[in-house]
N, C-alpha and C positions, 0 to 999 in steps of 0.2 A: 544472644541467640546465634545459632549457627547459620551460615548463609552460603549461597553458591560462590564460586570462584570469580574473579575479576574477568577471566577469559569467558566463562559460561554467561555471565551477565551481558558482556558486550556482544556475544554472539546472539543472545535471546532478544535484545532490545536494540533495534537498528539505530536509534537516535542516542544511544548511550555511548559515551567515550570512556576510555580507561580511568580517566580522572573521576568521572561521575560514579563508575563501578567501585572504585576504592573508597569514596565517600559513603556509598551505600554499605559496604563491608564495615567500615568505621562505626557507622550508626548502629548497625546490627550487633556488633561485637559489644558496644557499650550499652545496649538496651537493658539487659538484665530481665529476669522473669516478669517483674512488674512493669517495666518500662516499655514492653513491646508495642503497645498501642501508639505511643508518642513516636516511636521509631518508625513504625509503619506509616504514620502520617507525614513524617519528614521524607521518607523514601518515596511515598506517593507524589510529593512535590517534585523531586528529582526527576521521576519517570514521566511527570505530566499525566498521571492517570486521573480518575474521577472519584477519589475517596476510598476509605476502608470500609469493608462490608463484613458482617458476620456470616458464617457458613455452617450449617448443621445444627442439629438439635443438641441442647446441653445434656450432659450426663445426669445432671440434677435439675429440678424444676426451675430454679432461678440461677443456675450456674452459667458460667461463660461458655460460648460456642467452642467446638473442638478445633475449628479453623477460622481464619480471617483471611481476607484476600484484597488486593488492590484492584478496584474496579477498572477494567480496561475498556468497558463499553460494549463487550461481547462475550457471551457465555464460554466461547471456545477461543478467545484471544489469549495470547501468551501474557501472563502476568506473574506476580510473586504472591505466594500463598504461604501463611504462617501456620504451622501445626503446633497447637498448644502442647500436646502430650510429650513431644520431643524437644520443644523450644527451637524449632527449625524453620527457616525460610527457604522455600524452594521455588523453582521455575515450573510453571505449569499453567493449566487453565482450570477454572473452577468447575466447568462442566464434567470434565474427566473425574475430578474428585467425587462430585455427586454421583455420577454413574458407578464408579467403583464401590463407594460406600453402600449405595442402594443394592447393588449385586451381591455384595457380601452379607447383606441383611443387618448391618450396623445401624441403619436409620430406619 
């Protein structure tokens, strides 16, 4: 999966050093399409978050969610969000994703 740069990760997470950011990038790069959940769980441990959560309705009745995020403990706290459609990990807050998707009428 694609992921933010080491510089962006260190800037976004105050307790993360460059070594930890490089480890996150390595985990993300090796995840592959089907291994993203295990990668997110490993990254969650590095960042000291509170688990991996699903975000958004599935396109199909029993399909996977369009997003997954690391629970930072607050809707608008900075976290990492995985977007399934693009196999991308990005920095943001899940509250902004919900607002954007709801405004665009995709949910």
